[in-house]
PDB file of the backbone (N, CA, C, O) and the ligand in Angstrom, with CONECT records:
HET     ZN  A 101       1
ATOM      1  N   UNK A   1      -8.682   1.100  12.802  1.00  0.00           N
ATOM      2  CA  UNK A   1      -7.924   0.174  11.937  1.00  0.00           C
ATOM      3  C   UNK A   1      -7.791   0.786  10.552  1.00  0.00           C
ATOM      4  O   UNK A   1      -8.738   1.365  10.018  1.00  0.00           O
ATOM      5  N   UNK A   2      -6.617   0.651   9.989  1.00  0.00           N
ATOM      6  CA  UNK A   2      -6.371   1.128   8.628  1.00  0.00           C
ATOM      7  C   UNK A   2      -6.464  -0.052   7.678  1.00  0.00           C
ATOM      8  O   UNK A   2      -6.037  -1.165   7.988  1.00  0.00           O
ATOM      9  N   UNK A   3      -7.023   0.217   6.537  1.00  0.00           N
ATOM     10  CA  UNK A   3      -7.227  -0.858   5.553  1.00  0.00           C
ATOM     11  C   UNK A   3      -6.941  -0.320   4.152  1.00  0.00           C
ATOM     12  O   UNK A   3      -7.423   0.744   3.762  1.00  0.00           O
ATOM     13  N   UNK A   4      -6.162  -1.070   3.425  1.00  0.00           N
ATOM     14  CA  UNK A   4      -5.823  -0.666   2.069  1.00  0.00           C
ATOM     15  C   UNK A   4      -6.029  -1.849   1.118  1.00  0.00           C
ATOM     16  O   UNK A   4      -5.529  -2.947   1.360  1.00  0.00           O
ATOM     17  N   UNK A   5      -6.764  -1.612   0.047  1.00  0.00           N
ATOM     18  CA  UNK A   5      -6.955  -2.640  -0.954  1.00  0.00           C
ATOM     19  C   UNK A   5      -6.156  -2.307  -2.187  1.00  0.00           C
ATOM     20  O   UNK A   5      -6.255  -1.211  -2.739  1.00  0.00           O
ATOM     21  N   UNK A   6      -5.362  -3.266  -2.611  1.00  0.00           N
ATOM     22  CA  UNK A   6      -4.446  -3.036  -3.715  1.00  0.00           C
ATOM     23  C   UNK A   6      -5.235  -2.645  -4.976  1.00  0.00           C
ATOM     24  O   UNK A   6      -4.753  -1.843  -5.777  1.00  0.00           O
ATOM     25  N   UNK A   7      -6.420  -3.194  -5.154  1.00  0.00           N
ATOM     26  CA  UNK A   7      -7.194  -2.883  -6.359  1.00  0.00           C
ATOM     27  C   UNK A   7      -7.570  -1.403  -6.411  1.00  0.00           C
ATOM     28  O   UNK A   7      -7.763  -0.851  -7.494  1.00  0.00           O
ATOM     29  N   UNK A   8      -7.675  -0.757  -5.243  1.00  0.00           N
ATOM     30  CA  UNK A   8      -7.967   0.655  -5.235  1.00  0.00           C
ATOM     31  C   UNK A   8      -6.858   1.492  -5.856  1.00  0.00           C
ATOM     32  O   UNK A   8      -7.074   2.627  -6.281  1.00  0.00           O
ATOM     33  N   UNK A   9      -5.680   0.910  -5.896  1.00  0.00           N
ATOM     34  CA  UNK A   9      -4.531   1.608  -6.496  1.00  0.00           C
ATOM     35  C   UNK A   9      -4.458   1.330  -7.999  1.00  0.00           C
ATOM     36  O   UNK A   9      -3.549   1.798  -8.684  1.00  0.00           O
ATOM     37  N   UNK A  10      -5.434   0.557  -8.503  1.00  0.00           N
ATOM     38  CA  UNK A  10      -5.505   0.325  -9.953  1.00  0.00           C
ATOM     39  C   UNK A  10      -4.903  -0.982 -10.405  1.00  0.00           C
ATOM     40  O   UNK A  10      -4.786  -1.236 -11.603  1.00  0.00           O
ATOM     41  N   UNK A  11      -4.517  -1.822  -9.447  1.00  0.00           N
ATOM     42  CA  UNK A  11      -3.961  -3.119  -9.811  1.00  0.00           C
ATOM     43  C   UNK A  11      -5.084  -4.154  -9.859  1.00  0.00           C
ATOM     44  O   UNK A  11      -6.058  -4.063  -9.110  1.00  0.00           O
ATOM     45  N   UNK A  12      -4.938  -5.129 -10.741  1.00  0.00           N
ATOM     46  CA  UNK A  12      -5.840  -6.265 -10.701  1.00  0.00           C
ATOM     47  C   UNK A  12      -5.308  -7.236  -9.699  1.00  0.00           C
ATOM     48  O   UNK A  12      -4.592  -8.174 -10.050  1.00  0.00           O
ATOM     49  N   UNK A  13      -5.640  -7.028  -8.481  1.00  0.00           N
ATOM     50  CA  UNK A  13      -4.996  -7.705  -7.387  1.00  0.00           C
ATOM     51  C   UNK A  13      -5.964  -7.768  -6.212  1.00  0.00           C
ATOM     52  O   UNK A  13      -6.672  -6.803  -5.925  1.00  0.00           O
ATOM     53  N   UNK A  14      -5.986  -8.910  -5.537  1.00  0.00           N
ATOM     54  CA  UNK A  14      -6.949  -9.058  -4.446  1.00  0.00           C
ATOM     55  C   UNK A  14      -6.342  -8.826  -3.087  1.00  0.00           C
ATOM     56  O   UNK A  14      -6.989  -9.051  -2.065  1.00  0.00           O
ATOM     57  N   UNK A  15      -5.118  -8.381  -3.068  1.00  0.00           N
ATOM     58  CA  UNK A  15      -4.454  -8.203  -1.777  1.00  0.00           C
ATOM     59  C   UNK A  15      -5.122  -7.112  -0.955  1.00  0.00           C
ATOM     60  O   UNK A  15      -5.474  -6.052  -1.472  1.00  0.00           O
ATOM     61  N   UNK A  16      -5.289  -7.386   0.324  1.00  0.00           N
ATOM     62  CA  UNK A  16      -5.845  -6.408   1.250  1.00  0.00           C
ATOM     63  C   UNK A  16      -4.910  -6.337   2.454  1.00  0.00           C
ATOM     64  O   UNK A  16      -4.472  -7.363   2.973  1.00  0.00           O
ATOM     65  N   UNK A  17      -4.614  -5.128   2.885  1.00  0.00           N
ATOM     66  CA  UNK A  17      -3.703  -4.930   3.993  1.00  0.00           C
ATOM     67  C   UNK A  17      -4.439  -4.227   5.125  1.00  0.00           C
ATOM     68  O   UNK A  17      -5.209  -3.291   4.908  1.00  0.00           O
ATOM     69  N   UNK A  18      -4.184  -4.699   6.318  1.00  0.00           N
ATOM     70  CA  UNK A  18      -4.803  -4.046   7.491  1.00  0.00           C
ATOM     71  C   UNK A  18      -3.750  -3.884   8.568  1.00  0.00           C
ATOM     72  O   UNK A  18      -2.936  -4.777   8.801  1.00  0.00           O
ATOM     73  N   UNK A  19      -3.774  -2.766   9.205  1.00  0.00           N
ATOM     74  CA  UNK A  19      -2.852  -2.538  10.310  1.00  0.00           C
ATOM     75  C   UNK A  19      -3.399  -1.393  11.169  1.00  0.00           C
ATOM     76  O   UNK A  19      -4.198  -0.569  10.725  1.00  0.00           O
ATOM     77  N   UNK A  20      -2.930  -1.386  12.416  1.00  0.00           N
ATOM     78  CA  UNK A  20      -3.303  -0.285  13.287  1.00  0.00           C
ATOM     79  C   UNK A  20      -2.381   0.916  13.069  1.00  0.00           C
ATOM     80  O   UNK A  20      -2.730   2.056  13.376  1.00  0.00           O
ATOM     81  N   UNK A  21      -1.203   0.629  12.533  1.00  0.00           N
ATOM     82  CA  UNK A  21      -0.245   1.719  12.380  1.00  0.00           C
ATOM     83  C   UNK A  21       0.041   1.988  10.913  1.00  0.00           C
ATOM     84  O   UNK A  21       0.186   1.060  10.117  1.00  0.00           O
ATOM     85  N   UNK A  22       0.119   3.237  10.569  1.00  0.00           N
ATOM     86  CA  UNK A  22       0.357   3.654   9.217  1.00  0.00           C
ATOM     87  C   UNK A  22       1.761   3.166   8.736  1.00  0.00           C
ATOM     88  O   UNK A  22       1.946   2.758   7.589  1.00  0.00           O
ATOM     89  N   UNK A  23       2.705   3.230   9.654  1.00  0.00           N
ATOM     90  CA  UNK A  23       4.045   2.819   9.324  1.00  0.00           C
ATOM     91  C   UNK A  23       4.082   1.327   8.954  1.00  0.00           C
ATOM     92  O   UNK A  23       4.722   0.928   7.981  1.00  0.00           O
ATOM     93  N   UNK A  24       3.384   0.525   9.749  1.00  0.00           N
ATOM     94  CA  UNK A  24       3.324  -0.919   9.495  1.00  0.00           C
ATOM     95  C   UNK A  24       2.607  -1.202   8.179  1.00  0.00           C
ATOM     96  O   UNK A  24       3.021  -2.058   7.397  1.00  0.00           O
ATOM     97  N   UNK A  25       1.522  -0.464   7.953  1.00  0.00           N
ATOM     98  CA  UNK A  25       0.761  -0.649   6.717  1.00  0.00           C
ATOM     99  C   UNK A  25       1.630  -0.328   5.516  1.00  0.00           C
ATOM    100  O   UNK A  25       1.648  -1.081   4.543  1.00  0.00           O
ATOM    101  N   UNK A  26       2.342   0.774   5.576  1.00  0.00           N
ATOM    102  CA  UNK A  26       3.223   1.164   4.470  1.00  0.00           C
ATOM    103  C   UNK A  26       4.296   0.117   4.210  1.00  0.00           C
ATOM    104  O   UNK A  26       4.668  -0.144   3.065  1.00  0.00           O
ATOM    105  N   UNK A  27       4.782  -0.472   5.283  1.00  0.00           N
ATOM    106  CA  UNK A  27       5.802  -1.505   5.165  1.00  0.00           C
ATOM    107  C   UNK A  27       5.249  -2.705   4.395  1.00  0.00           C
ATOM    108  O   UNK A  27       5.882  -3.233   3.482  1.00  0.00           O
ATOM    109  N   UNK A  28       4.023  -3.120   4.805  1.00  0.00           N
ATOM    110  CA  UNK A  28       3.389  -4.270   4.134  1.00  0.00           C
ATOM    111  C   UNK A  28       3.140  -3.960   2.655  1.00  0.00           C
ATOM    112  O   UNK A  28       3.412  -4.789   1.786  1.00  0.00           O
ATOM    113  N   UNK A  29       2.631  -2.787   2.384  1.00  0.00           N
ATOM    114  CA  UNK A  29       2.296  -2.415   1.010  1.00  0.00           C
ATOM    115  C   UNK A  29       3.560  -2.315   0.170  1.00  0.00           C
ATOM    116  O   UNK A  29       3.601  -2.771  -0.973  1.00  0.00           O
ATOM    117  N   UNK A  30       4.587  -1.714   0.752  1.00  0.00           N
ATOM    118  CA  UNK A  30       5.848  -1.559   0.038  1.00  0.00           C
ATOM    119  C   UNK A  30       6.434  -2.912  -0.326  1.00  0.00           C
ATOM    120  O   UNK A  30       6.881  -3.118  -1.454  1.00  0.00           O
ATOM    121  N   UNK A  31       6.433  -3.840   0.636  1.00  0.00           N
ATOM    122  CA  UNK A  31       6.972  -5.179   0.394  1.00  0.00           C
ATOM    123  C   UNK A  31       6.180  -5.887  -0.707  1.00  0.00           C
ATOM    124  O   UNK A  31       6.753  -6.529  -1.588  1.00  0.00           O
ATOM    125  N   UNK A  32       4.863  -5.758  -0.640  1.00  0.00           N
ATOM    126  CA  UNK A  32       3.970  -6.360  -1.620  1.00  0.00           C
ATOM    127  C   UNK A  32       4.206  -5.771  -3.017  1.00  0.00           C
ATOM    128  O   UNK A  32       4.250  -6.495  -4.011  1.00  0.00           O
ATOM    129  N   UNK A  33       4.355  -4.460  -3.069  1.00  0.00           N
ATOM    130  CA  UNK A  33       4.547  -3.785  -4.375  1.00  0.00           C
ATOM    131  C   UNK A  33       5.826  -4.276  -5.025  1.00  0.00           C
ATOM    132  O   UNK A  33       5.880  -4.477  -6.238  1.00  0.00           O
ATOM    133  N   UNK A  34       6.844  -4.465  -4.220  1.00  0.00           N
ATOM    134  CA  UNK A  34       8.147  -4.910  -4.745  1.00  0.00           C
ATOM    135  C   UNK A  34       8.049  -6.390  -5.162  1.00  0.00           C
ATOM    136  O   UNK A  34       8.456  -6.760  -6.263  1.00  0.00           O
ATOM    137  N   UNK A  35       7.507  -7.221  -4.272  1.00  0.00           N
ATOM    138  CA  UNK A  35       7.468  -8.672  -4.503  1.00  0.00           C
ATOM    139  C   UNK A  35       6.513  -9.063  -5.617  1.00  0.00           C
ATOM    140  O   UNK A  35       6.838  -9.904  -6.455  1.00  0.00           O
ATOM    141  N   UNK A  36       5.355  -8.463  -5.625  1.00  0.00           N
ATOM    142  CA  UNK A  36       4.286  -8.930  -6.493  1.00  0.00           C
ATOM    143  C   UNK A  36       4.156  -8.081  -7.753  1.00  0.00           C
ATOM    144  O   UNK A  36       3.869  -8.600  -8.832  1.00  0.00           O
ATOM    145  N   UNK A  37       4.365  -6.792  -7.616  1.00  0.00           N
ATOM    146  CA  UNK A  37       4.146  -5.906  -8.769  1.00  0.00           C
ATOM    147  C   UNK A  37       5.410  -5.404  -9.414  1.00  0.00           C
ATOM    148  O   UNK A  37       5.370  -4.581 -10.328  1.00  0.00           O
ATOM    149  N   UNK A  38       6.537  -5.902  -8.936  1.00  0.00           N
ATOM    150  CA  UNK A  38       7.799  -5.633  -9.598  1.00  0.00           C
ATOM    151  C   UNK A  38       8.305  -4.206  -9.486  1.00  0.00           C
ATOM    152  O   UNK A  38       9.126  -3.770 -10.294  1.00  0.00           O
ATOM    153  N   UNK A  39       7.815  -3.469  -8.479  1.00  0.00           N
ATOM    154  CA  UNK A  39       8.325  -2.140  -8.271  1.00  0.00           C
ATOM    155  C   UNK A  39       9.722  -2.231  -7.657  1.00  0.00           C
ATOM    156  O   UNK A  39      10.065  -3.213  -7.000  1.00  0.00           O
ATOM    157  N   UNK A  40      10.517  -1.189  -7.885  1.00  0.00           N
ATOM    158  CA  UNK A  40      11.809  -1.105  -7.221  1.00  0.00           C
ATOM    159  C   UNK A  40      11.600  -0.400  -5.886  1.00  0.00           C
ATOM    160  O   UNK A  40      10.747   0.480  -5.772  1.00  0.00           O
ATOM    161  N   UNK A  41      12.372  -0.784  -4.882  1.00  0.00           N
ATOM    162  CA  UNK A  41      12.252  -0.049  -3.591  1.00  0.00           C
ATOM    163  C   UNK A  41      12.376   1.463  -3.793  1.00  0.00           C
ATOM    164  O   UNK A  41      11.784   2.240  -3.043  1.00  0.00           O
ATOM    165  N   UNK A  42      13.133   1.877  -4.790  1.00  0.00           N
ATOM    166  CA  UNK A  42      13.280   3.341  -5.028  1.00  0.00           C
ATOM    167  C   UNK A  42      12.020   3.941  -5.611  1.00  0.00           C
ATOM    168  O   UNK A  42      11.890   5.164  -5.648  1.00  0.00           O
ATOM    169  N   UNK A  43      11.073   3.109  -6.074  1.00  0.00           N
ATOM    170  CA  UNK A  43       9.805   3.631  -6.576  1.00  0.00           C
ATOM    171  C   UNK A  43       8.863   4.047  -5.438  1.00  0.00           C
ATOM    172  O   UNK A  43       7.877   4.750  -5.661  1.00  0.00           O
ATOM    173  N   UNK A  44       9.183   3.604  -4.219  1.00  0.00           N
ATOM    174  CA  UNK A  44       8.311   3.885  -3.082  1.00  0.00           C
ATOM    175  C   UNK A  44       8.605   5.290  -2.533  1.00  0.00           C
ATOM    176  O   UNK A  44       9.173   5.455  -1.453  1.00  0.00           O
ATOM    177  N   UNK A  45       8.210   6.255  -3.291  1.00  0.00           N
ATOM    178  CA  UNK A  45       8.538   7.648  -2.991  1.00  0.00           C
ATOM    179  C   UNK A  45       7.506   8.241  -2.030  1.00  0.00           C
ATOM    180  O   UNK A  45       6.414   7.695  -1.868  1.00  0.00           O
ATOM    181  N   UNK A  46       7.852   9.342  -1.406  1.00  0.00           N
ATOM    182  CA  UNK A  46       6.854  10.043  -0.541  1.00  0.00           C
ATOM    183  C   UNK A  46       5.578  10.341  -1.316  1.00  0.00           C
ATOM    184  O   UNK A  46       4.483  10.292  -0.755  1.00  0.00           O
ATOM    185  N   UNK A  47       5.710  10.646  -2.584  1.00  0.00           N
ATOM    186  CA  UNK A  47       4.528  10.934  -3.386  1.00  0.00           C
ATOM    187  C   UNK A  47       3.619   9.707  -3.483  1.00  0.00           C
ATOM    188  O   UNK A  47       2.399   9.804  -3.354  1.00  0.00           O
ATOM    189  N   UNK A  48       4.244   8.557  -3.713  1.00  0.00           N
ATOM    190  CA  UNK A  48       3.467   7.311  -3.807  1.00  0.00           C
ATOM    191  C   UNK A  48       2.790   7.011  -2.454  1.00  0.00           C
ATOM    192  O   UNK A  48       1.635   6.589  -2.401  1.00  0.00           O
ATOM    193  N   UNK A  49       3.524   7.236  -1.394  1.00  0.00           N
ATOM    194  CA  UNK A  49       2.962   6.993  -0.068  1.00  0.00           C
ATOM    195  C   UNK A  49       1.799   7.910   0.224  1.00  0.00           C
ATOM    196  O   UNK A  49       0.859   7.539   0.927  1.00  0.00           O
ATOM    197  N   UNK A  50       1.868   9.112  -0.320  1.00  0.00           N
ATOM    198  CA  UNK A  50       0.728  10.042  -0.165  1.00  0.00           C
ATOM    199  C   UNK A  50      -0.508   9.511  -0.873  1.00  0.00           C
ATOM    200  O   UNK A  50      -1.627   9.625  -0.374  1.00  0.00           O
ATOM    201  N   UNK A  51      -0.280   8.921  -2.060  1.00  0.00           N
ATOM    202  CA  UNK A  51      -1.410   8.346  -2.794  1.00  0.00           C
ATOM    203  C   UNK A  51      -2.013   7.179  -2.026  1.00  0.00           C
ATOM    204  O   UNK A  51      -3.231   7.036  -1.920  1.00  0.00           O
ATOM    205  N   UNK A  52      -1.118   6.350  -1.492  1.00  0.00           N
ATOM    206  CA  UNK A  52      -1.581   5.211  -0.664  1.00  0.00           C
ATOM    207  C   UNK A  52      -2.407   5.708   0.506  1.00  0.00           C
ATOM    208  O   UNK A  52      -3.464   5.160   0.819  1.00  0.00           O
ATOM    209  N   UNK A  53      -1.904   6.761   1.149  1.00  0.00           N
ATOM    210  CA  UNK A  53      -2.595   7.326   2.287  1.00  0.00           C
ATOM    211  C   UNK A  53      -4.004   7.797   1.917  1.00  0.00           C
ATOM    212  O   UNK A  53      -4.968   7.598   2.656  1.00  0.00           O
ATOM    213  N   UNK A  54      -4.081   8.418   0.760  1.00  0.00           N
ATOM    214  CA  UNK A  54      -5.379   8.950   0.292  1.00  0.00           C
ATOM    215  C   UNK A  54      -6.376   7.823   0.022  1.00  0.00           C
ATOM    216  O   UNK A  54      -7.589   8.014   0.115  1.00  0.00           O
ATOM    217  N   UNK A  55      -5.839   6.636  -0.318  1.00  0.00           N
ATOM    218  CA  UNK A  55      -6.708   5.483  -0.630  1.00  0.00           C
ATOM    219  C   UNK A  55      -6.958   4.589   0.548  1.00  0.00           C
ATOM    220  O   UNK A  55      -7.717   3.624   0.456  1.00  0.00           O
ATOM    221  N   UNK A  56      -6.330   4.900   1.650  1.00  0.00           N
ATOM    222  CA  UNK A  56      -6.474   4.072   2.848  1.00  0.00           C
ATOM    223  C   UNK A  56      -7.796   4.358   3.535  1.00  0.00           C
ATOM    224  O   UNK A  56      -8.162   5.512   3.759  1.00  0.00           O
ATOM    225  N   UNK A  57      -8.512   3.280   3.867  1.00  0.00           N
ATOM    226  CA  UNK A  57      -9.774   3.417   4.569  1.00  0.00           C
ATOM    227  C   UNK A  57      -9.546   3.338   6.078  1.00  0.00           C
ATOM    228  O   UNK A  57      -8.784   2.500   6.561  1.00  0.00           O
ATOM    229  N   UNK A  58     -10.207   4.209   6.798  1.00  0.00           N
ATOM    230  CA  UNK A  58     -10.041   4.234   8.269  1.00  0.00           C
ATOM    231  C   UNK A  58     -11.323   3.816   8.947  1.00  0.00           C
ATOM    232  O   UNK A  58     -12.409   4.293   8.618  1.00  0.00           O
ATOM    233  N   UNK A  59     -11.180   2.926   9.890  1.00  0.00           N
ATOM    234  CA  UNK A  59     -12.384   2.509  10.625  1.00  0.00           C
ATOM    235  C   UNK A  59     -12.056   2.269  12.080  1.00  0.00           C
ATOM    236  O   UNK A  59     -12.938   1.912  12.861  1.00  0.00           O
TER     237      UNK A  59
HETATM  238 ZN    ZN A 101      -1.208  -6.055  -5.274  1.00  0.00          ZN2+
END
């Protein structure tokens, strides 16, 4: 299971995302970043996704 906590990305945010698939996890995080943190969809760059991946916990 993959798990990502928004606070690990430096936001004061309690959102936690879990998914079995990285693609699904990225989708959830991307949607959240746009809806809650005011990012533009164009801000979701491969570089950002790499950072997310580095912060993702695997269990
Ligand atoms: Zn958040």
